[in-house]
TORMILUM-987024 format. One record per residue (C-alpha): residue in one letter; residue number from 1; y, x, z. Coordinates in nm, 3 decimals. Each point is the difference from the previous one (the first is absolute). Layout:
% residues N
(atom 'a'; NUM; (Y; X; Z))
...
This chain:
% residues 171
(atom 'm'; 1; (5.315; 14.875; 12.241))
(atom 'r'; 2; (-0.059; -0.168; 0.332))
(atom 't'; 3; (-0.235; -0.298; 0.020))
(atom 'r'; 4; (0.047; -0.266; 0.262))
(atom 'i'; 5; (-0.243; -0.256; 0.131))
(atom 'l'; 6; (0.143; -0.349; -0.020))
(atom 'r'; 7; (-0.006; -0.207; 0.316))
(atom 's'; 8; (-0.187; -0.280; -0.179))
(atom 'a'; 9; (-0.274; 0.250; -0.094))
(atom 't'; 10; (-0.068; 0.076; 0.366))
(atom 'q'; 11; (0.007; -0.358; 0.137))
(atom 'p'; 12; (-0.291; -0.245; -0.006))
(atom 'l'; 13; (0.023; -0.245; -0.292))
(atom 'd'; 14; (0.192; -0.309; 0.106))
(atom 'p'; 15; (-0.099; -0.315; -0.198))
(atom 'r'; 16; (0.360; -0.128; -0.025))
(atom 'h'; 17; (0.122; 0.340; -0.119))
(atom 'f'; 18; (-0.285; 0.005; -0.256))
(atom 'r'; 19; (0.105; -0.343; -0.133))
(atom 'd'; 20; (0.364; 0.113; -0.019))
(atom 'a'; 21; (-0.102; 0.307; -0.199))
(atom 'l'; 22; (-0.213; -0.211; -0.236))
(atom 's'; 23; (0.292; -0.238; -0.057))
(atom 'q'; 24; (0.187; 0.281; -0.176))
(atom 'f'; 25; (-0.245; -0.017; -0.289))
(atom 'a'; 26; (0.119; -0.273; -0.236))
(atom 't'; 27; (-0.286; -0.217; -0.122))
(atom 'g'; 28; (-0.032; -0.276; -0.254))
(atom 'v'; 29; (-0.052; -0.353; 0.125))
(atom 't'; 30; (-0.299; -0.198; -0.124))
(atom 'i'; 31; (-0.166; -0.331; 0.062))
(atom 'i'; 32; (-0.377; 0.011; -0.029))
(atom 't'; 33; (-0.148; -0.332; -0.114))
(atom 't'; 34; (-0.348; -0.146; -0.040))
(atom 'r'; 35; (-0.170; -0.337; -0.004))
(atom 'l'; 36; (-0.260; -0.167; 0.219))
(atom 'a'; 37; (-0.306; -0.174; -0.145))
(atom 'd'; 38; (0.169; -0.339; 0.065))
(atom 'g'; 39; (0.299; 0.105; -0.215))
(atom 't'; 40; (0.239; 0.075; 0.288))
(atom 'f'; 41; (0.231; 0.295; -0.069))
(atom 'i'; 42; (0.031; 0.277; 0.261))
(atom 'g'; 43; (0.269; 0.268; 0.004))
(atom 'l'; 44; (0.169; 0.257; 0.221))
(atom 't'; 45; (0.280; 0.255; -0.017))
(atom 'a'; 46; (-0.108; 0.365; -0.010))
(atom 't'; 47; (0.196; 0.324; -0.035))
(atom 's'; 48; (-0.309; 0.222; -0.001))
(atom 'f'; 49; (-0.053; 0.011; -0.378))
(atom 'n'; 50; (-0.070; 0.319; -0.200))
(atom 's'; 51; (-0.151; 0.112; -0.325))
(atom 'v'; 52; (-0.325; 0.195; 0.028))
(atom 's'; 53; (-0.126; 0.076; -0.351))
(atom 'l'; 54; (0.087; -0.059; -0.365))
(atom 'd'; 55; (-0.359; 0.036; -0.123))
(atom 'p'; 56; (-0.143; -0.225; 0.124))
(atom 'p'; 57; (0.315; -0.196; 0.089))
(atom 'l'; 58; (-0.009; -0.022; 0.381))
(atom 'v'; 59; (0.255; -0.108; 0.260))
(atom 'l'; 60; (-0.018; -0.040; 0.376))
(atom 'w'; 61; (0.155; -0.202; 0.280))
(atom 's'; 62; (-0.086; -0.048; 0.364))
(atom 'l'; 63; (-0.032; -0.290; 0.242))
(atom 'a'; 64; (-0.008; 0.004; 0.381))
(atom 'd'; 65; (-0.347; -0.051; 0.137))
(atom 't'; 66; (0.143; -0.278; 0.221))
(atom 'a'; 67; (0.130; -0.202; -0.300))
(atom 'r'; 68; (-0.144; -0.351; -0.020))
(atom 's'; 69; (-0.034; 0.039; -0.377))
(atom 'l'; 70; (-0.209; 0.320; 0.020))
(atom 'p'; 71; (-0.335; -0.182; -0.047))
(atom 'i'; 72; (0.140; -0.182; -0.304))
(atom 'f'; 73; (0.128; 0.314; -0.175))
(atom 't'; 74; (-0.318; 0.187; 0.093))
(atom 'a'; 75; (-0.228; -0.266; -0.149))
(atom 'n'; 76; (0.197; -0.099; -0.313))
(atom 's'; 77; (-0.083; 0.173; -0.326))
(atom 'h'; 78; (0.361; 0.012; -0.127))
(atom 'y'; 79; (0.360; -0.001; 0.117))
(atom 'v'; 80; (0.345; 0.041; -0.155))
(atom 'i'; 81; (0.262; 0.248; 0.119))
(atom 'n'; 82; (0.345; -0.147; -0.075))
(atom 'v'; 83; (0.278; 0.264; 0.005))
(atom 'l'; 84; (0.313; -0.184; 0.111))
(atom 'a'; 85; (0.326; 0.003; -0.192))
(atom 'g'; 86; (0.324; 0.095; 0.173))
(atom 'd'; 87; (0.107; -0.362; 0.049))
(atom 'q'; 88; (-0.324; -0.110; 0.172))
(atom 'v'; 89; (0.081; 0.089; 0.363))
(atom 'a'; 90; (-0.051; -0.362; 0.111))
(atom 'l'; 91; (-0.346; 0.002; -0.160))
(atom 'a'; 92; (-0.092; 0.325; 0.181))
(atom 'e'; 93; (0.113; -0.149; 0.331))
(atom 'r'; 94; (-0.182; -0.329; -0.065))
(atom 'f'; 95; (-0.334; 0.172; -0.069))
(atom 'a'; 96; (0.046; 0.225; 0.305))
(atom 't'; 97; (0.033; -0.307; 0.226))
(atom 'r'; 98; (-0.288; -0.204; 0.140))
(atom 'm'; 99; (0.011; -0.346; -0.152))
(atom 'd'; 100; (-0.251; -0.255; -0.123))
(atom 'n'; 101; (0.078; 0.009; -0.374))
(atom 'r'; 102; (0.207; 0.296; -0.115))
(atom 'f'; 103; (-0.037; -0.118; -0.361))
(atom 'e'; 104; (0.157; -0.344; 0.050))
(atom 'g'; 105; (0.280; -0.032; -0.257))
(atom 'i'; 106; (-0.057; 0.352; -0.136))
(atom 'p'; 107; (-0.042; 0.017; -0.380))
(atom 'v'; 108; (-0.306; 0.194; -0.118))
(atom 'd'; 109; (-0.191; 0.081; -0.316))
(atom 'l'; 110; (-0.377; 0.051; 0.006))
(atom 's'; 111; (-0.171; 0.328; -0.082))
(atom 'a'; 112; (-0.309; 0.031; -0.220))
(atom 't'; 113; (-0.216; -0.068; 0.306))
(atom 'g'; 114; (0.216; -0.292; 0.121))
(atom 'l'; 115; (0.193; 0.189; 0.266))
(atom 'p'; 116; (0.367; -0.066; 0.077))
(atom 'i'; 117; (0.260; 0.228; -0.161))
(atom 'l'; 118; (0.343; -0.061; 0.147))
(atom 'k'; 119; (0.269; -0.080; -0.256))
(atom 'g'; 120; (0.286; 0.247; -0.037))
(atom 'v'; 121; (-0.179; 0.306; 0.141))
(atom 'a'; 122; (0.083; 0.347; -0.132))
(atom 'a'; 123; (-0.368; 0.070; -0.078))
(atom 'w'; 124; (-0.348; -0.122; 0.087))
(atom 'f'; 125; (-0.349; 0.146; 0.007))
(atom 'e'; 126; (-0.316; -0.210; -0.007))
(atom 'c'; 127; (-0.269; 0.202; 0.175))
(atom 'r'; 128; (-0.372; -0.011; 0.052))
(atom 'n'; 129; (-0.067; 0.065; 0.369))
(atom 'r'; 130; (-0.174; 0.335; -0.060))
(atom 's'; 131; (-0.031; 0.150; 0.350))
(atom 'r'; 132; (0.121; -0.020; 0.358))
(atom 'y'; 133; (0.038; 0.273; 0.260))
(atom 'p'; 134; (0.060; -0.072; 0.370))
(atom 'e'; 135; (0.244; 0.264; 0.130))
(atom 'g'; 136; (0.176; -0.016; 0.335))
(atom 'd'; 137; (0.139; -0.348; 0.057))
(atom 'h'; 138; (-0.003; -0.097; -0.371))
(atom 'v'; 139; (-0.238; -0.052; -0.289))
(atom 'i'; 140; (0.090; 0.178; -0.326))
(atom 'f'; 141; (-0.074; -0.209; -0.310))
(atom 'v'; 142; (-0.052; 0.179; -0.331))
(atom 'g'; 143; (0.037; -0.227; -0.299))
(atom 'e'; 144; (-0.098; 0.068; -0.360))
(atom 'v'; 145; (0.279; -0.137; -0.218))
(atom 'e'; 146; (-0.136; -0.234; -0.268))
(atom 'h'; 147; (0.333; -0.146; -0.119))
(atom 'c'; 148; (0.367; 0.069; 0.071))
(atom 'd'; 149; (0.348; -0.078; -0.123))
(atom 'v'; 150; (0.348; 0.137; 0.061))
(atom 'q'; 151; (0.355; -0.132; -0.029))
(atom 'a'; 152; (0.292; 0.243; -0.045))
(atom 'q'; 153; (0.210; -0.097; 0.303))
(atom 's'; 154; (0.094; 0.109; 0.347))
(atom 'a'; 155; (-0.267; 0.032; 0.266))
(atom 'l'; 156; (0.003; -0.072; 0.373))
(atom 'v'; 157; (-0.062; 0.291; 0.236))
(atom 'f'; 158; (-0.031; 0.025; 0.376))
(atom 'h'; 159; (0.180; 0.288; 0.170))
(atom 'n'; 160; (0.106; 0.060; 0.360))
(atom 'g'; 161; (-0.109; -0.350; 0.104))
(atom 'r'; 162; (0.198; -0.177; -0.274))
(atom 'y'; 163; (-0.051; -0.141; -0.346))
(atom 'v'; 164; (0.200; 0.180; -0.270))
(atom 'k'; 165; (0.044; -0.096; -0.366))
(atom 't'; 166; (-0.042; 0.281; -0.253))
(atom 'e'; 167; (0.203; 0.025; -0.317))
(atom 'g'; 168; (-0.168; -0.154; -0.302))
(atom 'd'; 169; (-0.071; 0.154; -0.338))
(atom 'k'; 170; (0.335; 0.074; -0.164))
(atom 's'; 171; (-0.141; 0.067; -0.350))
């Protein structure tokens, strides 16, 4: 059997090509929420969410080190990871856009620690801000899940630069 060296394996890594390759991995869409000491809610869209461990229950997500909200998420003891349902594209886009109050007119419930949980999400995880790791141009947040809930419905994923609705539970 003859082995060939792919052209992309011999070329320097191009950042645009790297992003295009990453876009082929479908990811869930989340909105990470927390609360300031004055009661103001903060939230942002993130597709960098993964499970880490079942025992203890750990998850991770990452935030660009240039994000204005980085000091807030670094300092706060807790946050909520809201996994968006398939029909929440507008919510994902809203929380990915710079605006003064992303929560205006958005219905929420409050977690055990008083953090905003977005209504209608597919699942949510309330996390203690366990650890942070600066890596490259992002900070990786590891959260210890203290509470969570799930709804049997479709989820929103991001693939190839687009939002895609998954099929819900048919049982």
